[in-house]
C-alpha positions as CSV (number, residue, x, y, z in Angstrom):
1,X,-10.6,15.1,77.2
2,X,-9.4,12.0,78.9
3,X,-9.0,9.5,75.9
4,X,-8.2,5.9,76.1
5,X,-6.4,4.2,72.8
6,X,-7.6,0.6,72.4
7,X,-6.0,-1.7,69.8
8,X,-8.1,-4.9,69.4
9,X,-6.0,-7.7,68.1
10,X,-8.0,-11.1,67.5
11,X,-5.8,-14.3,67.0
12,X,-8.2,-15.9,64.6
13,X,-8.8,-14.6,61.2
14,X,-10.3,-16.5,58.3
15,X,-7.9,-14.5,55.7
16,X,-4.8,-14.0,57.8
17,X,-4.6,-16.0,61.2
18,X,-2.3,-14.6,63.9
19,X,-1.8,-11.5,61.6
20,X,-0.9,-9.4,64.6
21,X,2.3,-11.5,65.2
22,X,3.3,-11.2,61.6
23,X,6.8,-9.3,61.1
24,X,7.5,-6.3,59.3
25,X,11.1,-5.4,59.0
26,X,11.9,-7.2,62.3
27,X,9.2,-5.9,64.3
28,X,5.6,-7.4,64.5
29,X,2.5,-5.8,63.2
30,X,1.1,-5.1,66.7
31,X,4.3,-3.7,68.0
32,X,4.2,-1.3,65.1
33,X,0.8,-0.2,65.8
34,X,1.2,0.1,69.5
35,X,4.4,2.3,69.0
36,X,3.0,4.5,66.4
37,X,-0.4,5.0,68.8
38,X,2.0,5.7,71.7
39,X,3.4,8.7,69.9
40,X,-0.2,10.4,69.7
41,X,-0.3,13.3,72.2
42,X,-3.8,13.0,72.7
43,X,-4.1,9.5,74.2
44,X,-3.7,9.2,78.0
45,X,-3.1,5.4,77.6
46,X,-2.7,2.7,74.9
47,X,-3.8,-0.9,75.5
48,X,-3.9,-4.0,73.4
49,X,-7.1,-5.9,73.7
50,X,-6.7,-9.6,72.7
51,X,-8.2,-12.9,73.1
52,X,-5.0,-14.9,72.9
53,X,-2.1,-15.7,75.3
54,X,0.6,-15.6,72.5
55,X,-0.5,-12.0,71.5
56,X,-0.7,-10.9,75.2
57,X,2.8,-12.6,76.1
58,X,4.3,-10.8,73.0
59,X,2.8,-7.5,73.9
60,X,4.3,-7.7,77.6
61,X,7.5,-8.6,76.1
62,X,8.2,-5.3,74.4
63,X,6.7,-3.4,77.6
64,X,3.1,-2.9,76.2
65,X,-0.2,-2.8,78.2
66,X,-2.7,-5.6,77.2
67,X,-5.8,-6.8,78.5
68,X,-7.4,-10.2,77.8
69,X,-10.9,-10.2,76.2
70,X,-13.5,-12.8,75.3
71,X,-13.0,-14.9,72.2
72,X,-16.7,-14.4,71.4
73,X,-16.7,-10.7,70.5
74,X,-18.4,-10.3,66.9
75,X,-16.5,-6.7,66.3
76,X,-13.7,-4.8,67.5
77,X,-16.2,-2.4,69.0
78,X,-17.5,-5.0,71.2
79,X,-13.8,-5.7,72.3
80,X,-13.1,-2.1,73.0
81,X,-16.1,-2.1,75.3
82,X,-14.9,-4.9,77.4
83,X,-11.5,-3.5,77.5
84,X,-12.8,-0.1,78.7
85,X,-14.5,-2.0,81.4
86,X,-11.3,-3.5,82.3
87,X,-9.3,-0.2,82.3
88,X,-10.1,0.7,86.1
89,X,-10.2,4.2,85.3
90,X,-12.5,6.8,83.9
91,X,-12.3,8.0,80.3
92,X,-14.4,10.3,78.3
93,X,-13.7,8.6,75.0
94,X,-12.2,5.5,73.7
95,X,-10.4,5.6,70.0
96,X,-10.3,2.0,68.2
97,X,-7.0,1.9,66.5
98,X,-7.4,-1.0,63.9
99,X,-4.6,-3.8,64.8
100,X,-3.6,-4.4,61.4
101,X,-2.7,-0.8,60.5
102,X,1.0,-0.9,61.2
103,X,1.6,2.6,59.4
104,X,-1.1,4.6,61.3
105,X,0.3,8.2,61.8
106,X,0.0,9.6,65.3
107,X,-1.0,12.7,63.5
108,X,-4.2,10.8,62.3
109,X,-5.1,9.9,65.9
110,X,-4.7,13.4,67.2
111,X,-6.8,14.9,64.4
112,X,-9.6,12.5,65.3
113,X,-9.2,13.3,69.1
114,X,-9.5,17.1,68.2
115,X,-13.2,17.0,67.6
116,X,-14.0,15.0,70.8
117,X,-15.6,17.8,72.6
118,X,-18.3,16.2,74.7
119,X,-21.0,16.6,72.5
120,X,-19.5,14.4,69.6
121,X,-21.0,10.8,70.1
122,X,-19.1,8.9,67.4
123,X,-16.3,9.9,65.0
124,X,-14.2,8.5,62.2
125,X,-11.8,9.5,59.6
126,X,-12.5,10.1,55.8
127,X,-10.1,11.0,53.0
128,X,-10.8,12.5,49.5
129,X,-10.5,10.0,46.8
130,X,-8.4,10.9,44.0
131,X,-8.1,7.3,42.3
132,X,-10.6,5.8,40.0
133,X,-9.6,2.4,41.1
134,X,-10.4,3.2,44.7
135,X,-13.7,5.0,43.6
136,X,-15.2,2.0,42.1
137,X,-13.5,-0.8,44.3
138,X,-16.2,-2.6,46.4
139,X,-13.5,-3.4,48.9
140,X,-13.0,0.2,49.9
141,X,-16.2,1.6,51.9
142,X,-17.2,5.2,50.6
143,X,-19.1,7.7,52.7
144,X,-21.6,10.4,52.0
145,X,-21.7,13.6,54.4
146,X,-24.2,15.9,55.4
147,X,-23.6,19.8,55.6
148,X,-22.4,19.4,59.3
149,X,-19.6,16.7,58.3
150,X,-21.7,13.8,59.6
151,X,-22.3,10.5,58.0
152,X,-25.4,10.2,55.9
153,X,-24.4,6.7,54.7
154,X,-21.5,4.4,54.2
155,X,-21.6,1.8,51.2
156,X,-19.1,-0.3,49.3
157,X,-20.8,1.1,46.3
158,X,-19.6,4.3,44.7
159,X,-21.9,6.9,46.1
160,X,-23.4,9.3,45.1
161,X,-24.5,8.2,41.6
162,X,-23.9,11.0,39.1
163,X,-26.6,11.0,36.7
164,X,-25.8,11.8,33.1
165,X,-22.1,11.8,33.7
166,X,-19.6,9.0,32.4
167,X,-17.9,7.1,35.1
168,X,-14.5,8.1,34.0
169,X,-15.7,11.8,34.6
170,X,-16.8,11.5,38.0
171,X,-13.9,12.5,39.9
172,X,-13.9,15.9,38.1
173,X,-17.5,16.4,39.0
174,X,-17.8,15.6,42.6
175,X,-15.9,15.2,45.7
176,X,-15.8,11.4,46.7
177,X,-14.7,10.3,50.4
178,X,-13.5,6.9,51.4
179,X,-13.6,5.8,54.8
180,X,-10.6,5.3,57.1
181,X,-11.4,2.7,59.9
182,X,-10.5,4.2,63.1
183,X,-13.2,5.0,65.3
184,X,-13.7,7.4,68.4
185,X,-16.5,6.6,70.7
186,X,-18.0,8.5,73.7
187,X,-17.7,6.0,76.4
188,X,-21.3,6.3,77.2
189,X,-22.3,5.9,73.6
190,X,-20.1,2.9,73.3
191,X,-21.6,1.3,76.2
192,X,-25.2,1.6,74.2
193,X,-24.2,0.6,70.7
194,X,-22.8,-2.5,72.1
195,X,-26.1,-3.6,73.0
196,X,-27.8,-3.1,69.6
197,X,-28.7,-6.2,67.5
198,X,-27.2,-6.3,63.9
199,X,-29.1,-4.3,61.5
200,X,-30.7,-5.0,58.0
201,X,-28.3,-2.4,56.4
202,X,-25.4,-3.7,58.4
203,X,-25.8,-7.3,57.2
204,X,-26.4,-6.1,53.5
205,X,-23.2,-4.1,53.5
206,X,-21.2,-5.9,56.0
207,X,-20.4,-2.4,57.5
208,X,-20.9,-2.4,61.3
209,X,-21.3,1.5,61.4
210,X,-24.5,1.3,59.5
211,X,-26.1,-0.3,62.7
212,X,-25.2,2.9,64.3
213,X,-26.8,5.2,61.8
214,X,-29.8,2.9,61.5
215,X,-30.4,3.5,65.4
216,X,-30.3,7.3,65.0
217,X,-26.6,8.0,66.3
218,X,-24.5,10.7,64.7
219,X,-21.1,10.0,63.1
220,X,-18.9,12.9,62.7
221,X,-16.3,12.6,59.9
222,X,-13.1,14.4,60.0
223,X,-11.3,14.8,56.6
224,X,-7.4,13.7,56.6
225,X,-5.0,14.1,54.0
226,X,-2.9,11.2,55.1
227,X,-3.9,7.6,53.8
228,X,-3.8,4.4,55.4
229,X,-2.8,0.7,54.7
230,X,-4.2,-2.2,56.2
231,X,-3.0,-5.5,56.1
232,X,-6.0,-8.0,55.5
233,X,-4.2,-10.8,53.9
234,X,-0.6,-12.4,53.5
235,X,-0.6,-11.0,50.0
236,X,-1.1,-7.3,51.5
237,X,2.2,-8.2,53.4
238,X,4.1,-9.5,50.5
239,X,3.2,-6.4,48.6
240,X,5.3,-4.2,51.2
241,X,8.5,-6.0,50.6
242,X,8.4,-5.4,46.7
């Protein structure tokens, strides 16, 4: 499969403006994401898709490929589609690698790519939850799977609910999965989902992938043993140095 890796990097952020340019041990976040992504064996190309010249100039300064995209995109998915259209090449799939995941493992990207067989419409990674704090955190989206390993639902709430079990025993009674936000889209499906209006469930949970499920698309979930650590706020960055 011919796969394009795209790293969306928006400049504006209510919680952490210009975080793509924040430094971690002498390298910016976006450079670290790019370098990790380039180590993935499955990607033919890796490009940064940004809306700001400061980010674009920086990516060019370390030899990375970058495309300028609109400031008006509501999601990384929309930005990925515009970047795909500007790629001047044909790709079977796009993998959306989060621009705030400086410690993304190449193995995670390659694992996701391993299920992109032409039939898979959309795919993402999930990880078994082993920490009660993660299980009950509304900041961590959880996912329920069907017997084929496809997503039934994503929620910030803890799902499923275990009736007649005390919450402190839930991890001993059931396997729960958290969502790791790296996405693969078949190129034709990416074109379709960017035309969908926001859905009711998406608005309720503030989870874009629910729009795709509501409209009948299938999201294949691949279980990884590797965790991820996104940088959402300046406080997240400070914790790295402690």
